[in-house]
CHARMM-style PDB file with segment names, atoms N, HN, CA, C and O in Angstrom:
ATOM      1  N   MET     1     103.420  67.855  98.231  1.00  0.00      PROA
ATOM      2  CA  MET     1     103.666  68.747  97.196  1.00  0.00      PROA
ATOM      3  C   MET     1     104.489  68.086  96.062  1.00  0.00      PROA
ATOM      4  O   MET     1     105.478  67.406  96.332  1.00  0.00      PROA
ATOM      5  N   ILE     2     104.092  68.281  94.856  1.00  0.00      PROA
ATOM      6  HN  ILE     2     103.288  68.834  94.636  1.00  0.00      PROA
ATOM      7  CA  ILE     2     104.830  67.719  93.811  1.00  0.00      PROA
ATOM      8  C   ILE     2     105.626  68.823  93.167  1.00  0.00      PROA
ATOM      9  O   ILE     2     106.798  68.578  92.882  1.00  0.00      PROA
ATOM     10  N   ASP     3     105.118  70.026  92.902  1.00  0.00      PROA
ATOM     11  HN  ASP     3     104.166  70.226  93.134  1.00  0.00      PROA
ATOM     12  CA  ASP     3     105.939  71.015  92.266  1.00  0.00      PROA
ATOM     13  C   ASP     3     106.713  71.739  93.196  1.00  0.00      PROA
ATOM     14  O   ASP     3     106.233  72.004  94.298  1.00  0.00      PROA
ATOM     15  N   GLN     4     107.916  72.110  92.869  1.00  0.00      PROA
ATOM     16  HN  GLN     4     108.306  71.895  91.973  1.00  0.00      PROA
ATOM     17  CA  GLN     4     108.826  72.733  93.619  1.00  0.00      PROA
ATOM     18  C   GLN     4     109.342  74.048  93.156  1.00  0.00      PROA
ATOM     19  O   GLN     4     109.584  74.122  91.952  1.00  0.00      PROA
ATOM     20  N   LYS     5     109.558  75.114  93.900  1.00  0.00      PROA
ATOM     21  HN  LYS     5     109.361  75.054  94.879  1.00  0.00      PROA
ATOM     22  CA  LYS     5     110.099  76.328  93.308  1.00  0.00      PROA
ATOM     23  C   LYS     5     111.091  76.848  94.372  1.00  0.00      PROA
ATOM     24  O   LYS     5     111.109  76.447  95.536  1.00  0.00      PROA
ATOM     25  N   GLU     6     111.944  77.816  93.833  1.00  0.00      PROA
ATOM     26  HN  GLU     6     111.930  78.141  92.888  1.00  0.00      PROA
ATOM     27  CA  GLU     6     112.861  78.628  94.859  1.00  0.00      PROA
ATOM     28  C   GLU     6     112.160  79.415  95.897  1.00  0.00      PROA
ATOM     29  O   GLU     6     111.099  80.027  95.770  1.00  0.00      PROA
ATOM     30  N   TRP     7     112.968  79.299  97.022  1.00  0.00      PROA
ATOM     31  HN  TRP     7     113.829  78.801  97.125  1.00  0.00      PROA
ATOM     32  CA  TRP     7     112.126  80.128  98.159  1.00  0.00      PROA
ATOM     33  C   TRP     7     111.820  81.318  97.890  1.00  0.00      PROA
ATOM     34  O   TRP     7     110.816  81.808  98.407  1.00  0.00      PROA
ATOM     35  N   TYR     8     112.696  82.116  96.937  1.00  0.00      PROA
ATOM     36  HN  TYR     8     113.511  81.717  96.517  1.00  0.00      PROA
ATOM     37  CA  TYR     8     112.466  83.581  96.954  1.00  0.00      PROA
ATOM     38  C   TYR     8     111.317  83.948  95.716  1.00  0.00      PROA
ATOM     39  O   TYR     8     111.097  85.108  95.365  1.00  0.00      PROA
ATOM     40  N   ARG     9     110.663  82.812  95.154  1.00  0.00      PROA
ATOM     41  HN  ARG     9     110.841  81.871  95.439  1.00  0.00      PROA
ATOM     42  CA  ARG     9     109.601  82.973  94.507  1.00  0.00      PROA
ATOM     43  C   ARG     9     108.119  82.587  95.092  1.00  0.00      PROA
ATOM     44  O   ARG     9     107.048  82.560  94.486  1.00  0.00      PROA
ATOM     45  N   SER    10     108.413  82.289  96.512  1.00  0.00      PROA
ATOM     46  HN  SER    10     109.283  82.311  97.004  1.00  0.00      PROA
ATOM     47  CA  SER    10     107.134  81.928  97.375  1.00  0.00      PROA
ATOM     48  C   SER    10     106.620  83.363  97.890  1.00  0.00      PROA
ATOM     49  O   SER    10     107.363  84.177  98.437  1.00  0.00      PROA
ATOM     50  N   ARG    11     105.322  83.555  97.654  1.00  0.00      PROA
ATOM     51  HN  ARG    11     104.718  82.893  97.209  1.00  0.00      PROA
ATOM     52  CA  ARG    11     104.563  84.782  98.164  1.00  0.00      PROA
ATOM     53  C   ARG    11     104.480  84.524  99.765  1.00  0.00      PROA
ATOM     54  O   ARG    11     104.612  85.498 100.505  1.00  0.00      PROA
ATOM     55  N   THR    12     104.293  83.396 100.247  1.00  0.00      PROA
ATOM     56  HN  THR    12     104.186  82.604  99.646  1.00  0.00      PROA
ATOM     57  CA  THR    12     104.103  83.149 101.716  1.00  0.00      PROA
ATOM     58  C   THR    12     105.461  83.498 102.219  1.00  0.00      PROA
ATOM     59  O   THR    12     105.472  84.137 103.271  1.00  0.00      PROA
ATOM     60  N   VAL    13     106.623  83.201 101.669  1.00  0.00      PROA
ATOM     61  HN  VAL    13     106.614  82.682 100.814  1.00  0.00      PROA
ATOM     62  CA  VAL    13     107.861  83.545 102.349  1.00  0.00      PROA
ATOM     63  C   VAL    13     108.036  85.046 102.527  1.00  0.00      PROA
ATOM     64  O   VAL    13     108.343  85.508 103.626  1.00  0.00      PROA
ATOM     65  N   TRP    14     107.823  85.894 101.342  1.00  0.00      PROA
ATOM     66  HN  TRP    14     107.574  85.519 100.449  1.00  0.00      PROA
ATOM     67  CA  TRP    14     107.957  87.074 101.303  1.00  0.00      PROA
ATOM     68  C   TRP    14     106.884  87.797 102.206  1.00  0.00      PROA
ATOM     69  O   TRP    14     107.187  88.840 102.786  1.00  0.00      PROA
ATOM     70  N   GLY    15     105.783  87.309 102.307  1.00  0.00      PROA
ATOM     71  HN  GLY    15     105.537  86.463 101.836  1.00  0.00      PROA
ATOM     72  CA  GLY    15     104.640  87.798 102.948  1.00  0.00      PROA
ATOM     73  C   GLY    15     105.058  87.669 104.620  1.00  0.00      PROA
ATOM     74  O   GLY    15     104.754  88.532 105.444  1.00  0.00      PROA
ATOM     75  N   GLY    16     105.716  86.577 104.900  1.00  0.00      PROA
ATOM     76  HN  GLY    16     105.962  85.876 104.231  1.00  0.00      PROA
ATOM     77  CA  GLY    16     105.970  86.419 106.052  1.00  0.00      PROA
ATOM     78  C   GLY    16     107.291  87.375 106.550  1.00  0.00      PROA
ATOM     79  O   GLY    16     107.365  87.887 107.667  1.00  0.00      PROA
ATOM     80  N   LEU    17     108.178  87.487 105.626  1.00  0.00      PROA
ATOM     81  HN  LEU    17     108.119  87.072 104.718  1.00  0.00      PROA
ATOM     82  CA  LEU    17     109.252  88.399 106.054  1.00  0.00      PROA
ATOM     83  C   LEU    17     108.780  89.870 106.033  1.00  0.00      PROA
ATOM     84  O   LEU    17     109.330  90.631 106.830  1.00  0.00      PROA
ATOM     85  N   VAL    18     107.794  90.374 105.187  1.00  0.00      PROA
ATOM     86  HN  VAL    18     107.347  89.756 104.540  1.00  0.00      PROA
ATOM     87  CA  VAL    18     107.329  91.626 105.376  1.00  0.00      PROA
ATOM     88  C   VAL    18     106.354  91.766 106.722  1.00  0.00      PROA
ATOM     89  O   VAL    18     106.271  92.794 107.394  1.00  0.00      PROA
ATOM     90  N   ALA    19     105.638  90.538 106.978  1.00  0.00      PROA
ATOM     91  HN  ALA    19     105.705  89.703 106.432  1.00  0.00      PROA
ATOM     92  CA  ALA    19     105.076  90.875 108.400  1.00  0.00      PROA
ATOM     93  C   ALA    19     105.711  90.849 109.495  1.00  0.00      PROA
ATOM     94  O   ALA    19     105.257  91.457 110.464  1.00  0.00      PROA
ATOM     95  N   LEU    20     106.975  90.095 109.580  1.00  0.00      PROA
ATOM     96  HN  LEU    20     107.345  89.601 108.792  1.00  0.00      PROA
ATOM     97  CA  LEU    20     107.986  90.282 110.429  1.00  0.00      PROA
ATOM     98  C   LEU    20     108.588  91.534 110.629  1.00  0.00      PROA
ATOM     99  O   LEU    20     108.807  91.964 111.762  1.00  0.00      PROA
ATOM    100  N   GLY    21     108.909  92.237 109.460  1.00  0.00      PROA
ATOM    101  HN  GLY    21     108.731  91.888 108.540  1.00  0.00      PROA
ATOM    102  CA  GLY    21     109.412  93.466 109.363  1.00  0.00      PROA
ATOM    103  C   GLY    21     108.522  94.546 109.807  1.00  0.00      PROA
ATOM    104  O   GLY    21     108.965  95.548 110.370  1.00  0.00      PROA
ATOM    105  N   ALA    22     107.174  94.346 109.544  1.00  0.00      PROA
ATOM    106  HN  ALA    22     106.814  93.533 109.087  1.00  0.00      PROA
ATOM    107  CA  ALA    22     106.096  95.322 110.102  1.00  0.00      PROA
ATOM    108  C   ALA    22     106.189  95.175 111.480  1.00  0.00      PROA
ATOM    109  O   ALA    22     106.364  96.214 112.117  1.00  0.00      PROA
ATOM    110  N   ALA    23     106.111  94.103 112.102  1.00  0.00      PROA
ATOM    111  HN  ALA    23     105.969  93.260 111.585  1.00  0.00      PROA
ATOM    112  CA  ALA    23     106.179  93.740 113.382  1.00  0.00      PROA
ATOM    113  C   ALA    23     107.239  94.391 114.292  1.00  0.00      PROA
ATOM    114  O   ALA    23     107.085  94.958 115.374  1.00  0.00      PROA
ATOM    115  N   LEU    24     108.315  94.170 113.601  1.00  0.00      PROA
ATOM    116  HN  LEU    24     108.440  93.710 112.723  1.00  0.00      PROA
ATOM    117  CA  LEU    24     109.688  94.734 114.343  1.00  0.00      PROA
ATOM    118  C   LEU    24     109.579  96.376 114.226  1.00  0.00      PROA
ATOM    119  O   LEU    24     109.951  97.108 115.143  1.00  0.00      PROA
ATOM    120  N   GLY    25     109.102  96.800 113.160  1.00  0.00      PROA
ATOM    121  HN  GLY    25     108.800  96.205 112.415  1.00  0.00      PROA
ATOM    122  CA  GLY    25     109.067  98.292 112.979  1.00  0.00      PROA
ATOM    123  C   GLY    25     107.947  98.814 113.833  1.00  0.00      PROA
ATOM    124  O   GLY    25     107.850 100.000 114.147  1.00  0.00      PROA
ATOM    125  N   GLY    26     107.149  97.920 114.175  1.00  0.00      PROA
ATOM    126  HN  GLY    26     107.228  96.956 113.920  1.00  0.00      PROA
ATOM    127  CA  GLY    26     105.995  98.490 115.222  1.00  0.00      PROA
ATOM    128  C   GLY    26     106.671  98.746 116.719  1.00  0.00      PROA
ATOM    129  O   GLY    26     106.197  99.600 117.467  1.00  0.00      PROA
ATOM    130  N   LEU    27     107.629  98.070 117.032  1.00  0.00      PROA
ATOM    131  HN  LEU    27     108.014  97.376 116.424  1.00  0.00      PROA
ATOM    132  CA  LEU    27     108.415  98.196 118.185  1.00  0.00      PROA
ATOM    133  C   LEU    27     109.130  99.451 118.239  1.00  0.00      PROA
ATOM    134  O   LEU    27     109.696  99.785 119.280  1.00  0.00      PROA
ATOM    135  N   TRP    28     109.155 100.285 117.043  1.00  0.00      PROA
ATOM    136  HN  TRP    28     108.695 100.014 116.197  1.00  0.00      PROA
ATOM    137  CA  TRP    28     109.952 101.481 116.974  1.00  0.00      PROA
ATOM    138  C   TRP    28     109.021 102.492 116.602  1.00  0.00      PROA
ATOM    139  O   TRP    28     109.385 103.628 116.301  1.00  0.00      PROA
ATOM    140  N   GLY    29     107.642 102.063 116.611  1.00  0.00      PROA
ATOM    141  HN  GLY    29     107.346 101.139 116.856  1.00  0.00      PROA
ATOM    142  CA  GLY    29     106.722 103.120 116.476  1.00  0.00      PROA
ATOM    143  C   GLY    29     106.418 103.284 114.786  1.00  0.00      PROA
ATOM    144  O   GLY    29     105.656 104.194 114.459  1.00  0.00      PROA
ATOM    145  N   LEU    30     106.891 102.583 113.925  1.00  0.00      PROA
ATOM    146  HN  LEU    30     107.510 101.844 114.191  1.00  0.00      PROA
ATOM    147  CA  LEU    30     106.396 102.641 112.748  1.00  0.00      PROA
ATOM    148  C   LEU    30     105.213 101.772 112.282  1.00  0.00      PROA
ATOM    149  O   LEU    30     105.238 100.551 112.435  1.00  0.00      PROA
ATOM    150  N   GLU    31     104.332 102.317 111.798  1.00  0.00      PROA
ATOM    151  HN  GLU    31     104.311 103.309 111.674  1.00  0.00      PROA
ATOM    152  CA  GLU    31     102.986 101.615 111.514  1.00  0.00      PROA
ATOM    153  C   GLU    31     102.961 101.313 109.975  1.00  0.00      PROA
ATOM    154  O   GLU    31     103.218 102.190 109.151  1.00  0.00      PROA
ATOM    155  N   VAL    32     102.642 100.049 109.638  1.00  0.00      PROA
ATOM    156  HN  VAL    32     102.432  99.337 110.308  1.00  0.00      PROA
ATOM    157  CA  VAL    32     102.437  99.455 108.331  1.00  0.00      PROA
ATOM    158  C   VAL    32     101.387  98.762 108.376  1.00  0.00      PROA
ATOM    159  O   VAL    32     101.273  97.714 109.011  1.00  0.00      PROA
ATOM    160  N   SER    33     100.346  99.406 107.560  1.00  0.00      PROA
ATOM    161  HN  SER    33     100.439 100.258 107.044  1.00  0.00      PROA
ATOM    162  CA  SER    33      99.011  98.930 107.391  1.00  0.00      PROA
ATOM    163  C   SER    33      98.899  97.520 106.624  1.00  0.00      PROA
ATOM    164  O   SER    33      99.933  97.235 106.021  1.00  0.00      PROA
ATOM    165  N   ALA    34      97.997  96.703 106.534  1.00  0.00      PROA
ATOM    166  HN  ALA    34      97.156  96.935 107.024  1.00  0.00      PROA
ATOM    167  CA  ALA    34      97.861  95.545 105.797  1.00  0.00      PROA
ATOM    168  C   ALA    34      97.928  95.707 104.359  1.00  0.00      PROA
ATOM    169  O   ALA    34      98.652  94.985 103.673  1.00  0.00      PROA
ATOM    170  N   PRO    35      97.209  96.621 103.876  1.00  0.00      PROA
ATOM    171  CA  PRO    35      97.459  97.050 102.402  1.00  0.00      PROA
ATOM    172  C   PRO    35      98.906  97.290 101.950  1.00  0.00      PROA
ATOM    173  O   PRO    35      99.424  96.823 100.936  1.00  0.00      PROA
ATOM    174  N   MET    36      99.478  98.093 102.862  1.00  0.00      PROA
ATOM    175  HN  MET    36      99.057  98.472 103.686  1.00  0.00      PROA
ATOM    176  CA  MET    36     100.870  98.357 102.585  1.00  0.00      PROA
ATOM    177  C   MET    36     101.749  97.249 102.688  1.00  0.00      PROA
ATOM    178  O   MET    36     102.742  97.188 101.963  1.00  0.00      PROA
ATOM    179  N   GLN    37     101.466  96.310 103.571  1.00  0.00      PROA
ATOM    180  HN  GLN    37     100.660  96.360 104.161  1.00  0.00      PROA
ATOM    181  CA  GLN    37     102.220  94.950 103.648  1.00  0.00      PROA
ATOM    182  C   GLN    37     102.159  94.291 102.395  1.00  0.00      PROA
ATOM    183  O   GLN    37     103.213  93.892 101.899  1.00  0.00      PROA
ATOM    184  N   GLU    38     100.889  94.089 101.707  1.00  0.00      PROA
ATOM    185  HN  GLU    38     100.033  94.413 102.110  1.00  0.00      PROA
ATOM    186  CA  GLU    38     100.708  93.611 100.520  1.00  0.00      PROA
ATOM    187  C   GLU    38     101.426  94.183  99.084  1.00  0.00      PROA
ATOM    188  O   GLU    38     101.835  93.585  98.089  1.00  0.00      PROA
ATOM    189  N   THR    39     101.390  95.457  99.408  1.00  0.00      PROA
ATOM    190  HN  THR    39     101.058  95.943 100.216  1.00  0.00      PROA
ATOM    191  CA  THR    39     102.162  96.284  98.097  1.00  0.00      PROA
ATOM    192  C   THR    39     103.569  95.870  98.551  1.00  0.00      PROA
ATOM    193  O   THR    39     104.217  95.431  97.601  1.00  0.00      PROA
ATOM    194  N   ILE    40     104.127  95.875  99.519  1.00  0.00      PROA
ATOM    195  HN  ILE    40     103.601  96.232 100.291  1.00  0.00      PROA
ATOM    196  CA  ILE    40     105.412  95.426  99.878  1.00  0.00      PROA
ATOM    197  C   ILE    40     105.780  94.216  99.512  1.00  0.00      PROA
ATOM    198  O   ILE    40     106.848  94.049  98.922  1.00  0.00      PROA
ATOM    199  N   THR    41     105.073  93.348  99.763  1.00  0.00      PROA
ATOM    200  HN  THR    41     104.206  93.484 100.241  1.00  0.00      PROA
ATOM    201  CA  THR    41     105.276  91.870  99.189  1.00  0.00      PROA
ATOM    202  C   THR    41     105.267  91.769  97.781  1.00  0.00      PROA
ATOM    203  O   THR    41     106.192  91.262  97.146  1.00  0.00      PROA
ATOM    204  N   THR    42     104.215  92.253  97.265  1.00  0.00      PROA
ATOM    205  HN  THR    42     103.463  92.665  97.781  1.00  0.00      PROA
ATOM    206  CA  THR    42     104.298  92.218  95.779  1.00  0.00      PROA
ATOM    207  C   THR    42     105.535  92.794  95.097  1.00  0.00      PROA
ATOM    208  O   THR    42     106.086  92.178  94.184  1.00  0.00      PROA
ATOM    209  N   THR    43     106.010  94.073  95.574  1.00  0.00      PROA
ATOM    210  HN  THR    43     105.562  94.573  96.316  1.00  0.00      PROA
ATOM    211  CA  THR    43     107.077  94.797  95.076  1.00  0.00      PROA
ATOM    212  C   THR    43     108.370  93.821  95.265  1.00  0.00      PROA
ATOM    213  O   THR    43     109.132  93.636  94.315  1.00  0.00      PROA
ATOM    214  N   LEU    44     108.557  93.284  96.372  1.00  0.00      PROA
ATOM    215  HN  LEU    44     107.939  93.434  97.143  1.00  0.00      PROA
ATOM    216  CA  LEU    44     109.774  92.357  96.678  1.00  0.00      PROA
ATOM    217  C   LEU    44     109.810  91.232  95.719  1.00  0.00      PROA
ATOM    218  O   LEU    44     110.834  90.875  95.136  1.00  0.00      PROA
ATOM    219  N   LEU    45     108.543  90.646  95.572  1.00  0.00      PROA
ATOM    220  HN  LEU    45     107.712  90.936  96.046  1.00  0.00      PROA
ATOM    221  CA  LEU    45     108.521  89.332  94.790  1.00  0.00      PROA
ATOM    222  C   LEU    45     108.866  89.799  93.247  1.00  0.00      PROA
ATOM    223  O   LEU    45     109.571  89.123  92.498  1.00  0.00      PROA
ATOM    224  N   ASP    46     108.343  90.891  92.932  1.00  0.00      PROA
ATOM    225  HN  ASP    46     107.770  91.440  93.540  1.00  0.00      PROA
ATOM    226  CA  ASP    46     108.673  91.138  91.416  1.00  0.00      PROA
ATOM    227  C   ASP    46     110.239  91.508  91.384  1.00  0.00      PROA
ATOM    228  O   ASP    46     111.021  91.063  90.544  1.00  0.00      PROA
ATOM    229  N   MET    47     110.578  92.386  92.421  1.00  0.00      PROA
ATOM    230  HN  MET    47     109.942  92.748  93.104  1.00  0.00      PROA
ATOM    231  CA  MET    47     112.116  92.671  92.222  1.00  0.00      PROA
ATOM    232  C   MET    47     112.924  91.462  92.363  1.00  0.00      PROA
ATOM    233  O   MET    47     114.023  91.494  91.808  1.00  0.00      PROA
ATOM    234  N   ALA    48     112.540  90.220  93.106  1.00  0.00      PROA
ATOM    235  HN  ALA    48     111.648  90.194  93.557  1.00  0.00      PROA
ATOM    236  CA  ALA    48     113.418  88.961  93.039  1.00  0.00      PROA
ATOM    237  C   ALA    48     113.378  88.541  91.894  1.00  0.00      PROA
ATOM    238  O   ALA    48     114.433  88.139  91.402  1.00  0.00      PROA
ATOM    239  N   ALA    49     112.029  88.498  91.036  1.00  0.00      PROA
ATOM    240  HN  ALA    49     111.173  88.825  91.435  1.00  0.00      PROA
ATOM    241  CA  ALA    49     111.981  87.840  89.640  1.00  0.00      PROA
ATOM    242  C   ALA    49     112.848  88.597  88.797  1.00  0.00      PROA
ATOM    243  O   ALA    49     113.676  87.970  88.136  1.00  0.00      PROA
ATOM    244  N   ALA    50     112.800  89.791  88.713  1.00  0.00      PROA
ATOM    245  HN  ALA    50     112.128  90.301  89.250  1.00  0.00      PROA
ATOM    246  CA  ALA    50     113.697  90.619  87.866  1.00  0.00      PROA
ATOM    247  C   ALA    50     115.170  90.429  88.100  1.00  0.00      PROA
ATOM    248  O   ALA    50     115.957  90.349  87.156  1.00  0.00      PROA
ATOM    249  N   ILE    51     115.594  90.349  89.533  1.00  0.00      PROA
ATOM    250  HN  ILE    51     114.955  90.414  90.300  1.00  0.00      PROA
ATOM    251  CA  ILE    51     116.972  90.138  89.755  1.00  0.00      PROA
ATOM    252  C   ILE    51     117.433  88.594  89.279  1.00  0.00      PROA
ATOM    253  O   ILE    51     118.552  88.284  88.871  1.00  0.00      PROA
ATOM    254  N   GLY    52     116.472  87.861  89.412  1.00  0.00      PROA
ATOM    255  HN  GLY    52     115.563  88.113  89.743  1.00  0.00      PROA
ATOM    256  CA  GLY    52     116.831  86.436  88.783  1.00  0.00      PROA
ATOM    257  C   GLY    52     116.820  86.326  87.335  1.00  0.00      PROA
ATOM    258  O   GLY    52     117.502  85.476  86.764  1.00  0.00      PROA
ATOM    259  N   ALA    53     116.003  87.228  86.653  1.00  0.00      PROA
ATOM    260  HN  ALA    53     115.449  87.919  87.117  1.00  0.00      PROA
ATOM    261  CA  ALA    53     116.084  87.260  85.257  1.00  0.00      PROA
ATOM    262  C   ALA    53     117.589  87.955  84.811  1.00  0.00      PROA
ATOM    263  O   ALA    53     118.255  87.550  83.859  1.00  0.00      PROA
ATOM    264  N   LEU    54     117.928  88.954  85.600  1.00  0.00      PROA
ATOM    265  HN  LEU    54     117.386  89.283  86.373  1.00  0.00      PROA
ATOM    266  CA  LEU    54     119.178  89.483  85.157  1.00  0.00      PROA
ATOM    267  C   LEU    54     120.453  88.584  85.225  1.00  0.00      PROA
ATOM    268  O   LEU    54     121.350  88.490  84.387  1.00  0.00      PROA
ATOM    269  N   VAL    55     120.310  87.907  86.501  1.00  0.00      PROA
ATOM    270  HN  VAL    55     119.582  87.983  87.181  1.00  0.00      PROA
ATOM    271  CA  VAL    55     121.467  86.961  86.643  1.00  0.00      PROA
ATOM    272  C   VAL    55     121.407  85.844  85.716  1.00  0.00      PROA
ATOM    273  O   VAL    55     122.485  85.354  85.380  1.00  0.00      PROA
ATOM    274  N   ALA    56     120.403  85.387  85.274  1.00  0.00      PROA
ATOM    275  HN  ALA    56     119.527  85.785  85.547  1.00  0.00      PROA
ATOM    276  CA  ALA    56     120.372  84.321  84.209  1.00  0.00      PROA
ATOM    277  C   ALA    56     120.773  84.910  82.963  1.00  0.00      PROA
ATOM    278  O   ALA    56     121.268  84.143  82.137  1.00  0.00      PROA
ATOM    279  N   ILE    57     120.647  86.216  82.646  1.00  0.00      PROA
ATOM    280  HN  ILE    57     120.245  86.839  83.317  1.00  0.00      PROA
ATOM    281  CA  ILE    57     120.941  86.679  81.439  1.00  0.00      PROA
ATOM    282  C   ILE    57     122.589  86.867  81.538  1.00  0.00      PROA
ATOM    283  O   ILE    57     123.338  86.437  80.661  1.00  0.00      PROA
ATOM    284  N   TYR    58     122.968  87.437  82.504  1.00  0.00      PROA
ATOM    285  HN  TYR    58     122.360  87.787  83.216  1.00  0.00      PROA
ATOM    286  CA  TYR    58     124.507  87.649  82.947  1.00  0.00      PROA
ATOM    287  C   TYR    58     125.370  86.493  82.702  1.00  0.00      PROA
ATOM    288  O   TYR    58     126.456  86.488  82.123  1.00  0.00      PROA
ATOM    289  N   GLY    59     124.578  85.273  83.353  1.00  0.00      PROA
ATOM    290  HN  GLY    59     123.696  85.277  83.823  1.00  0.00      PROA
ATOM    291  CA  GLY    59     125.237  83.961  83.312  1.00  0.00      PROA
ATOM    292  C   GLY    59     125.459  83.587  81.940  1.00  0.00      PROA
ATOM    293  O   GLY    59     126.578  83.225  81.577  1.00  0.00      PROA
ATOM    294  N   ARG    60     124.411  83.651  81.091  1.00  0.00      PROA
ATOM    295  HN  ARG    60     123.502  83.946  81.386  1.00  0.00      PROA
ATOM    296  CA  ARG    60     124.532  83.291  79.698  1.00  0.00      PROA
ATOM    297  C   ARG    60     125.638  83.982  78.947  1.00  0.00      PROA
ATOM    298  O   ARG    60     126.442  83.416  78.206  1.00  0.00      PROA
ATOM    299  N   LEU    61     125.589  85.356  79.237  1.00  0.00      PROA
ATOM    300  HN  LEU    61     124.936  85.816  79.838  1.00  0.00      PROA
ATOM    301  CA  LEU    61     126.517  86.184  78.318  1.00  0.00      PROA
ATOM    302  C   LEU    61     127.882  86.044  78.930  1.00  0.00      PROA
ATOM    303  O   LEU    61     128.780  86.318  78.133  1.00  0.00      PROA
ATOM    304  N   ALA    62     128.287  85.686  80.149  1.00  0.00      PROA
ATOM    305  HN  ALA    62     127.558  85.464  80.797  1.00  0.00      PROA
ATOM    306  CA  ALA    62     129.541  85.342  80.607  1.00  0.00      PROA
ATOM    307  C   ALA    62     129.883  83.972  80.527  1.00  0.00      PROA
ATOM    308  O   ALA    62     130.994  83.669  80.963  1.00  0.00      PROA
ATOM    309  N   ALA    63     129.140  83.052  80.048  1.00  0.00      PROA
ATOM    310  HN  ALA    63     128.237  83.298  79.694  1.00  0.00      PROA
ATOM    311  CA  ALA    63     129.451  81.514  79.905  1.00  0.00      PROA
ATOM    312  C   ALA    63     130.824  81.647  78.929  1.00  0.00      PROA
ATOM    313  O   ALA    63     131.083  82.554  78.138  1.00  0.00      PROA
ATOM    314  N   ASP    64     131.536  80.569  79.211  1.00  0.00      PROA
ATOM    315  HN  ASP    64     131.326  79.832  79.854  1.00  0.00      PROA
ATOM    316  CA  ASP    64     132.612  80.098  78.229  1.00  0.00      PROA
ATOM    317  C   ASP    64     132.284  79.337  77.136  1.00  0.00      PROA
ATOM    318  O   ASP    64     133.011  79.218  76.150  1.00  0.00      PROA
ATOM    319  N   LYS    65     130.990  78.710  77.308  1.00  0.00      PROA
ATOM    320  HN  LYS    65     130.399  78.806  78.109  1.00  0.00      PROA
ATOM    321  CA  LYS    65     130.704  77.747  76.129  1.00  0.00      PROA
ATOM    322  C   LYS    65     129.559  78.163  75.437  1.00  0.00      PROA
ATOM    323  O   LYS    65     128.712  78.823  76.038  1.00  0.00      PROA
ATOM    324  N   THR    66     129.404  77.850  74.175  1.00  0.00      PROA
ATOM    325  HN  THR    66     130.093  77.313  73.687  1.00  0.00      PROA
ATOM    326  CA  THR    66     128.171  78.163  73.394  1.00  0.00      PROA
ATOM    327  C   THR    66     127.128  77.195  73.556  1.00  0.00      PROA
ATOM    328  O   THR    66     127.348  76.092  74.056  1.00  0.00      PROA
ATOM    329  N   LEU    67     125.846  77.614  73.097  1.00  0.00      PROA
ATOM    330  HN  LEU    67     125.667  78.510  72.691  1.00  0.00      PROA
ATOM    331  CA  LEU    67     124.785  76.758  73.259  1.00  0.00      PROA
ATOM    332  C   LEU    67     124.651  76.036  71.816  1.00  0.00      PROA
ATOM    333  O   LEU    67     125.010  76.679  70.830  1.00  0.00      PROA
ATOM    334  N   LYS    68     124.172  74.787  71.664  1.00  0.00      PROA
ATOM    335  HN  LYS    68     123.880  74.265  72.466  1.00  0.00      PROA
ATOM    336  CA  LYS    68     123.902  74.216  70.465  1.00  0.00      PROA
ATOM    337  C   LYS    68     122.407  74.445  69.818  1.00  0.00      PROA
ATOM    338  OT1 LYS    68     122.122  73.944  68.730  1.00  0.00      PROA
TER     339      LYS     68
END
């Protein structure tokens, strides 16, 4: 792999975490269908991107030095 990205931008990582959560939920009687898992994965990925954007904007506004 030549291209790199942060772990939280990986659909595979989020999908794995959602699948793990669904499996653990199944132990307590919570059923999560495959389409619902996909929806949750997409939502979490979008939230991670939005949070990353907010942190970047905050970092720029809170910075001590100006841009050239």
